[in-house]
DSSP file (Angstrom, degrees, kcal/mol; ACC not computed):
  #  RESIDUE AA STRUCTURE BP1 BP2  ACC     N-H-->O    O-->H-N    N-H-->O    O-->H-N    TCO  KAPPA ALPHA  PHI   PSI    X-CA   Y-CA   Z-CA
    1    1 A M              0   0    0      0, 0.0     2,-0.5     0, 0.0    17,-0.0   0.000 360.0 360.0 360.0 138.7  -17.4   -3.4    4.2
    2    2 A I        -     0   0    0      1,-0.0     0, 0.0     2,-0.0     0, 0.0  -0.763 360.0-108.7 -86.9 128.1  -18.3   -1.2    1.4
    3    3 A A        -     0   0    0     -2,-0.5    16,-0.1     1,-0.2    -1,-0.0  -0.386  19.4-146.3 -66.9 139.0  -15.2   -0.6   -0.8
    4    4 A P  S    S+     0   0    0      0, 0.0     2,-0.2     0, 0.0     3,-0.2   0.639  79.0  61.1 -83.3 -12.7  -14.0    3.0   -0.3
    5    5 A F        +     0   0    0      1,-0.1     6,-0.0    10,-0.1    -2,-0.0  -0.545  54.8  94.7-101.3 170.6  -12.9    3.2   -4.1
    6    6 A G  S    S+     0   0    0      1,-0.4    -1,-0.1    -2,-0.2    -3,-0.0   0.372  74.6  60.6 131.5 -10.2  -14.9    2.9   -7.2
    7    7 A H  S >  S-     0   0    0     -3,-0.2     3,-2.1     0, 0.0    -1,-0.4  -0.977  94.4 -77.0-140.8 150.2  -15.9    6.5   -8.3
    8    8 A P  T 3  S+     0   0    0      0, 0.0     0, 0.0     0, 0.0     0, 0.0  -0.150 117.7  19.4 -45.3 138.9  -13.8    9.6   -9.3
    9    9 A G  T 3  S+     0   0    0      2,-0.1    -4,-0.0     1,-0.1     0, 0.0   0.425  93.2 106.2  78.3   0.1  -12.5   11.3   -6.3
   10   10 A S    <   +     0   0    0     -3,-2.1     2,-1.2     1,-0.1     5,-0.1   0.651  53.1  88.4 -85.0 -13.0  -12.8    8.4   -4.0
   11   11 A V        +     0   0    0     -4,-0.3    -1,-0.1     3,-0.1    -2,-0.1  -0.703  60.5 140.2 -84.7  95.3   -9.1    7.6   -3.9
   12   12 A T     >  -     0   0    0     -2,-1.2     4,-0.9     1,-0.1     3,-0.3  -0.909  66.6-108.7-130.6 159.7   -8.0    9.8   -0.9
   13   13 A P  H >> S+     0   0    0      0, 0.0     4,-0.7     0, 0.0     3,-0.6   0.854 119.0  58.4 -59.4 -34.1   -5.6    9.3    2.0
   14   14 A A  H >4 S+     0   0    0      1,-0.2     3,-0.9     2,-0.2     4,-0.5   0.915 101.8  55.0 -60.8 -42.0   -8.6    9.1    4.3
   15   15 A A  H >4 S+     0   0    0     -3,-0.3     3,-0.6     1,-0.2     4,-0.4   0.720  93.6  70.5 -63.0 -24.7   -9.9    6.2    2.4
   16   16 A I  H X< S+     0   0    0     -4,-0.9     3,-1.8    -3,-0.6    -1,-0.2   0.903  91.9  57.3 -62.4 -38.9   -6.7    4.3    2.8
   17   17 A D  T << S+     0   0    0     -3,-0.9    -1,-0.3    -4,-0.7    -2,-0.2   0.803 100.1  60.8 -68.4 -26.4   -7.3    3.7    6.5
   18   18 A A  T <  S+     0   0    0     -3,-0.6    -1,-0.3    -4,-0.5    -2,-0.2   0.601  90.4  88.5 -69.3 -13.7  -10.6    2.0    5.5
   19   19 A L  S <  S-     0   0    0     -3,-1.8     5,-0.1    -4,-0.4   -16,-0.0  -0.550  92.6 -93.2 -88.3 151.1   -8.8   -0.7    3.5
   20   20 A P    >>  -     0   0    0      0, 0.0     3,-1.8     0, 0.0     4,-0.9  -0.251  41.3-108.8 -54.2 152.7   -7.6   -3.8    4.9
   21   21 A A  H >> S+     0   0    0      1,-0.3     3,-0.9     2,-0.2     4,-0.6   0.876 118.5  58.6 -56.8 -40.5   -4.0   -3.7    6.0
   22   22 A A  H 34 S+     0   0    0      1,-0.2     4,-0.3     2,-0.1    -1,-0.3   0.747 110.7  42.4 -61.1 -23.9   -2.8   -5.9    3.1
   23   23 A M  H <> S+     0   0    0     -3,-1.8     4,-1.9     2,-0.1    -1,-0.2   0.499  90.5  86.4-104.6  -3.4   -4.3   -3.3    0.6
   24   24 A Q  H <X S+     0   0    0     -3,-0.9     4,-2.7    -4,-0.9     5,-0.2   0.921  85.7  55.1 -62.1 -45.5   -3.1   -0.1    2.3
   25   25 A R  H  X S+     0   0    0     -4,-0.6     4,-2.4     1,-0.2     5,-0.2   0.941 108.6  48.0 -53.2 -49.2    0.4   -0.3    0.5
   26   26 A E  H  > S+     0   0    0     -4,-0.3     4,-2.3     1,-0.2    -1,-0.2   0.896 111.5  50.8 -59.6 -37.6   -1.3   -0.4   -2.9
   27   27 A G  H  X S+     0   0    0     -4,-1.9     4,-1.9     2,-0.2    -1,-0.2   0.934 109.8  48.9 -64.5 -47.3   -3.5    2.5   -2.0
   28   28 A I  H  X S+     0   0    0     -4,-2.7     4,-1.8     1,-0.2    -1,-0.2   0.872 112.2  49.3 -60.2 -42.4   -0.6    4.6   -0.8
   29   29 A L  H  X S+     0   0    0     -4,-2.4     4,-2.2    -5,-0.2    -1,-0.2   0.890 109.0  52.8 -65.1 -38.4    1.3    3.8   -4.0
   30   30 A L  H  X S+     0   0    0     -4,-2.3     4,-1.2    -5,-0.2    -2,-0.2   0.874 107.1  50.9 -65.7 -36.1   -1.7    4.7   -6.1
   31   31 A L  H  <>S+     0   0    0     -4,-1.9     5,-2.1     2,-0.2     4,-0.3   0.873 110.7  49.8 -64.2 -39.9   -2.0    8.1   -4.4
   32   32 A M  H ><5S+     0   0    0     -4,-1.8     3,-1.0     1,-0.2    -2,-0.2   0.859 107.4  54.1 -75.4 -29.3    1.7    8.7   -5.1
   33   33 A E  H 3<5S+     0   0    0     -4,-2.2    -1,-0.2     1,-0.2    -2,-0.2   0.850 102.7  58.4 -64.5 -32.2    1.2    7.8   -8.7
   34   34 A M  T 3<5S-     0   0    0     -4,-1.2    -1,-0.2    -5,-0.2    -2,-0.2   0.569 130.3 -95.2 -74.0 -10.7   -1.5   10.3   -8.8
   35   35 A G  T < 5S+     0   0    0     -3,-1.0     2,-0.3     1,-0.4    -3,-0.2   0.528  79.7 132.3 110.3   6.9    1.0   12.9   -7.8
   36   36 A L      < -     0   0    0     -5,-2.1    -1,-0.4     1,-0.0     2,-0.1  -0.666  52.4-122.4 -91.3 146.8    0.7   13.3   -4.1
   37   37 A T     >  -     0   0    0     -2,-0.3     4,-2.0     1,-0.1     5,-0.2  -0.412  20.3-113.7 -81.9 164.5    4.0   13.3   -2.0
   38   38 A L  H  > S+     0   0    0      2,-0.2     4,-2.9     1,-0.2     5,-0.2   0.899 119.4  52.9 -61.8 -46.8    4.8   10.9    0.7
   39   39 A A  H  > S+     0   0    0      2,-0.2     4,-2.7     1,-0.2     5,-0.3   0.946 110.1  48.1 -57.7 -50.3    4.6   13.8    3.2
   40   40 A T  H  > S+     0   0    0      1,-0.2     4,-2.5     2,-0.2    -2,-0.2   0.945 113.3  45.8 -58.2 -51.3    1.2   14.8    2.0
   41   41 A V  H  X S+     0   0    0     -4,-2.0     4,-1.6     1,-0.2    -1,-0.2   0.890 113.4  50.5 -56.7 -44.1   -0.3   11.3    2.2
   42   42 A A  H  X>S+     0   0    0     -4,-2.9     5,-2.5     2,-0.2     4,-0.8   0.894 111.3  47.3 -66.2 -42.2    1.2   10.8    5.6
   43   43 A K  H ><5S+     0   0    0     -4,-2.7     3,-1.1    -5,-0.2    -2,-0.2   0.947 111.1  51.5 -62.5 -46.3   -0.2   14.1    7.0
   44   44 A A  H 3<5S+     0   0    0     -4,-2.5    -1,-0.2     1,-0.3    -2,-0.2   0.806 112.2  46.5 -64.9 -27.4   -3.6   13.3    5.6
   45   45 A M  H 3<5S-     0   0    0     -4,-1.6    -1,-0.3    -5,-0.2    -2,-0.2   0.555 110.8-121.7 -85.1 -11.0   -3.6    9.9    7.2
   46   46 A G  T <<5S+     0   0    0     -3,-1.1    -3,-0.2    -4,-0.8    -2,-0.1   0.728  72.5 123.7  74.1  23.2   -2.4   11.3   10.5
   47   47 A R      < -     0   0    0     -5,-2.5    -1,-0.3    -6,-0.2    -2,-0.2  -0.813  69.8-101.4-113.0 159.4    0.7    9.1   10.4
   48   48 A P    >>  -     0   0    0      0, 0.0     4,-1.6     0, 0.0     3,-0.7  -0.461  35.2-118.0 -69.2 144.6    4.4   10.1   10.6
   49   49 A P  H 3> S+     0   0    0      0, 0.0     4,-2.6     0, 0.0     5,-0.2   0.845 113.8  59.3 -56.2 -32.4    6.1   10.0    7.1
   50   50 A R  H 3> S+     0   0    0      1,-0.2     4,-2.3     2,-0.2     5,-0.1   0.866 101.4  51.6 -68.4 -32.0    8.3    7.4    8.3
   51   51 A A  H <> S+     0   0    0     -3,-0.7     4,-1.4     2,-0.2    -1,-0.2   0.845 113.0  45.6 -65.8 -33.7    5.5    5.0    9.1
   52   52 A V  H  X S+     0   0    0     -4,-1.6     4,-2.5     2,-0.2     5,-0.2   0.905 111.1  52.6 -75.2 -43.2    4.1    5.4    5.7
   53   53 A S  H  X S+     0   0    0     -4,-2.6     4,-0.9    -5,-0.2    -2,-0.2   0.914 110.4  49.1 -54.8 -42.0    7.5    5.0    4.1
   54   54 A D  H  X S+     0   0    0     -4,-2.3     4,-0.5     2,-0.2     3,-0.3   0.861 107.9  53.9 -64.3 -36.6    7.9    1.8    6.0
   55   55 A L  H >< S+     0   0    0     -4,-1.4     3,-1.0     1,-0.2    -2,-0.2   0.933 111.1  45.8 -65.7 -45.3    4.5    0.5    4.9
   56   56 A I  H 3< S+     0   0    0     -4,-2.5    -1,-0.2     1,-0.3    -2,-0.2   0.638 107.6  57.3 -81.6  -7.8    5.3    1.1    1.2
   57   57 A R  H 3< S+     0   0    0     -4,-0.9    -1,-0.3    -3,-0.3    -2,-0.2   0.565  78.6 119.2 -91.6  -6.9    8.7   -0.5    1.5
   58   58 A L    <<  -     0   0    0     -3,-1.0     3,-0.1    -4,-0.5    -3,-0.0  -0.311  65.9-123.5 -57.7 137.6    7.3   -3.8    2.8
   59   59 A A        -     0   0    0      1,-0.1    -1,-0.1     2,-0.0    -2,-0.1  -0.565  36.9 -89.4 -77.6 142.5    8.0   -6.8    0.5
   60   60 A P        -     0   0    0      0, 0.0    -1,-0.1     0, 0.0     0, 0.0  -0.223  30.7-146.2 -48.1 140.7    5.1   -8.8   -0.8
   61   61 A I  S    S+     0   0    0     -3,-0.1     2,-0.4     2,-0.0    -2,-0.0   0.700  76.1  75.1 -86.4 -18.9    4.3  -11.6    1.6
   62   62 A F        -     0   0    0      0, 0.0     2,-0.4     0, 0.0     0, 0.0  -0.753  63.0-166.7 -97.9 138.5    3.3  -13.9   -1.0
   63   63 A R        -     0   0    0     -2,-0.4     2,-0.1     2,-0.0    -2,-0.0  -0.920  24.0-111.7-125.5 151.2    5.7  -15.8   -3.3
   64   64 A H    >>  -     0   0    0     -2,-0.4     4,-1.6     1,-0.1     3,-0.6  -0.459  34.2-111.9 -74.0 154.8    5.3  -17.8   -6.4
   65   65 A E  H 3> S+     0   0    0      1,-0.3     4,-2.0     2,-0.2     5,-0.2   0.838 117.8  58.0 -56.0 -36.5    5.9  -21.4   -6.2
   66   66 A S  H 3> S+     0   0    0      1,-0.2     4,-1.9     2,-0.2    -1,-0.3   0.888 104.7  51.9 -60.5 -39.7    9.0  -21.1   -8.4
   67   67 A Q  H <> S+     0   0    0     -3,-0.6     4,-1.8     1,-0.2    -1,-0.2   0.874 107.7  51.9 -63.9 -34.1   10.4  -18.7   -5.8
   68   68 A M  H  X S+     0   0    0     -4,-1.6     4,-1.3     1,-0.2    -2,-0.2   0.912 106.2  53.6 -68.9 -38.9    9.8  -21.1   -3.0
   69   69 A A  H  <>S+     0   0    0     -4,-2.0     5,-2.8     1,-0.2     3,-0.3   0.909 109.1  49.2 -59.7 -43.7   11.6  -23.9   -5.0
   70   70 A D  H ><5S+     0   0    0     -4,-1.9     3,-1.6     1,-0.2    -1,-0.2   0.904 108.1  55.0 -64.7 -37.5   14.7  -21.5   -5.3
   71   71 A A  H 3<5S+     0   0    0     -4,-1.8    -1,-0.2     1,-0.3    -2,-0.2   0.736 108.0  48.8 -68.3 -22.8   14.6  -20.7   -1.6
   72   72 A R  T 3<5S-     0   0    0     -4,-1.3    -1,-0.3    -3,-0.3    -2,-0.2   0.345 121.5-107.6 -94.8   7.9   14.7  -24.4   -0.8
   73   73 A G  T < 5S+     0   0    0     -3,-1.6     2,-0.3     1,-0.3    -3,-0.2   0.689  71.8 139.3  75.6  17.5   17.6  -24.9   -3.1
   74   74 A E      <       0   0    0     -5,-2.8    -1,-0.3    -6,-0.2    -2,-0.1  -0.698 360.0 360.0 -95.9 146.8   15.8  -26.8   -5.8
   75   75 A A              0   0    0     -2,-0.3    -1,-0.1    -3,-0.1    -5,-0.1   0.441 360.0 360.0-100.8 360.0   16.6  -26.1   -9.4
């Protein structure tokens, strides 16, 4: 796969779908940092705003080892 980003103007809502699922959240947040609204991004991606909102609210799936120790009750 050729990366959809890398030159000015290449970060677009349409390019988000070309990213692996794990990177779509970061792409959407980047577009919003650039000034696009959630509704604009959702419309351009052809998804309902709620689906895009749910995607950006996902918690990271990876945890640092220190967080794992806390979850096991270790100090």
